[in-house]
Every structure is written in structure tokens, then in C-alpha cells.
N, C-alpha and C positions, 0 to 999 in steps of 0.2 A: 514613037513607041519608047524610045530611050528616055524621053522626058517623063513619061508616066512612070517608068521604072525608077528613075532618079527621085521622082516625087514620092513614090511609095517607100523607097529606101530611106528617105529623110523623114517622112511623115510618121510612119509606123514606129520607129524608135522614139521619136518625139512624143507621140501619143502615149506610148508605154511609159516613158519617163514622167509625163504629166500625170498619168493615172497613179503611178507609184508615189509621186510627190503628194497628190491629192489624198491618197489612202493614208500615208504616213502623217500628213498634216491633220487629217480627220481624227486619227487615233490619238494624236498628241492633244488635240482640243478636247476630245472626250475624256482623256485622262486628267487634263487640267480642270475641267468642269467637276469631275468627281472629287479631285483634291480640294477644290474651292468649297464644294458642298460639305466635305468632311471637316475642313477648317472652320467653316461657319457653324457647323453643328457642335464642334468642340468649343468654340467661343461661346455659343449660347449656353452650353452645359456649364462652362466655367463661370458664367455670370448667373445662371439660374440655380445651380446647386447650393450656393450659400443662402439664397433666399428660401429654397425648399427646406434646407436644414434649419434655418431660423424659424420657419413656419412650424416644423415639428417641435422645436423647443418651446415655442409660444403655446402650442396646443397642450403640451405636457404641463406647462405652467398654468394654463387655464384650468385644466382638470385638477391640478393640485390645489388651486385657489378655491375651487368650488366643492372640495371635499367638505363634509359636514364639520369636521373638527376645525378646519381652517376658517370656515364661515363663522363659526361660533366665536373663535378667538378674535376675528376682525370686526364683528358686527354686534355682538351682544354685550350690553352694559347692564350691570346688576340693577340699576335704577329703572330700566325699561320694563314695560309690561310685555307679555308674550306676543300680542298682536303687532306691536311696534317692532319687536325683534324679527318677527316673521316677515314683515314688510321690508325691513332693511336687508335681510338675507336674500329674499327673492329679487329685490332690486339690484343687489350686488351681483348676483348670478347673471342676471340679464345684462348688466353693464359689462361685466367681464366677457360675456359671450359676444355682445355687440361690438366690443372693442376689437375682437379677433375674427370677425366675420370674413374679412378679405383673405385670411390665411387658407380658406378652403380651396383657393386656386392652386395651391402648392402641395396639397395632400390628396390622398386617394378618396374616392367617393365613399368607400366602405369606412375609412377612418372618420370622415366627416359625419356619416350617419351615426357611428358609435358615439361620437362627441355630442351630437344633438340628443341622442337617447339618454346619455349620462346627465346632460343638463336638465332634461325633462324629468328624469327620475329623481334628481336632487330637489328640484322645485316641488315635485309631488311629495317627497318625503317631508320637506319643511312644512308644506301646507297640511298634510295629513297629521303630522305631529301637533301642529297648532290647533287643529280641529279636535284633538283629544283633550284639550285643556279648557278650563272655564275662563270666563272673561276676566276674572281677577288674577289669573296666573301670571307669574313673573317670567322674565326672560330666562332666568336660571332654570325654571321648571321646563321651559321649552328646550333649552340646551340639554338637559338631562335626558329627555325623551329622544331627542335626535341622536345623541351620542349612544344611547342604549340601542337604538335601531341600527346605528352604524356598526356597533360591535356584533350585532346579530347577523350582519352581512347583507343588509338590505340595500346597500349602495354598491354592490359589486360591479355594476355597469361602469362606474368611474374607473375602477381598477382594471376591468377588462379593456376599456378604451385605452388606458395608459399602456398596458401590455401590448395591445395591437399596434399602437404607434411606435413603441420601442422596437418591436419585431420588424415593422415596415422600414424603419430607419436603418436598422442593421442590414437589411437586404439591399437597400438602395446605396448606402454609403459603405 
């Protein structure tokens, strides 16, 4: 009987101590896992934020480069006819867009949709302006029509997309 009592007196405190150590060790490991996850998340953010910021910069640059006035300055030469200028401008828009396709990974879906809509709107503007001209029209004639439409506000989708991107960047960073 005394052996059982001694066994209980030794075992119960030992079990209680083991349970306390197990509980404390478990809490410590849970806290360490949470800290490791937080550190990993911060490290990912540290690496990803510059890429995201650069993507927004590139999207603003894309939109700037496909505005009608910029397209005209880069693509229209006085010696070209309207059809050739139209082709150059549409090709330039497509190249600019294709060059920045991967940036959609870093921006929101809404921003990407606005950018795609702006691109399509500018291509549509260039094509519609070219359709208004005769086959003998010069690149300068095409430029005048496009600039006139731009001043009338027909390309506001580009500016809306730019403002949306700027707002999104301000919220994120």
C-alpha cells in the first residue's frame, strides 16, 4: 500500500510537470510559427512591393504613350499617307500593350480592365478617324482629326484609367 502511495506521490507531480512543460512548449511553438509566418509575409511584401510599384509606373507610362497626341508625335511623318500612319499607330499601341502584358499580375483586375478598354478605345479612335478620310489623305490630315477628337474628350477612358491607377497606388503605398 505504501508503494502505491509513494508511486502516486511521485507520478502525479511528474505528470503535472510534464503537462505544464508540454503546454508551455506547445504555446512557444505556436508563437514561433506565427512569428515565422509574419516574417515570411513581411519578406514577401518587401520583395513584391517594388515590383507592384514598378508595374503601376509602367501602366501609367503605357497609357501616356498611347494617348493620341503622343502617338502622333512618335508615329506620324509628313511624308506618310493616312493609311500608313494609321497602321503605324495601331501597331505601336499593340506593341506597347504586348510589352506590358505581364504587369497585369501586379495590378488589380479593375485597373487592368480599364487599361484594356483604354487601349481598345484609342485603336477605335484611330481607325474611325482614318475611315473618315479619303485614300489620298495625308498623315497630317489624320493627325488633325485625331487631335480634334481628343480635344472633344473622346479619349477620356485613358485619363480615367490613369486616375484610377493613381488612386489605387495612393491607397496601396
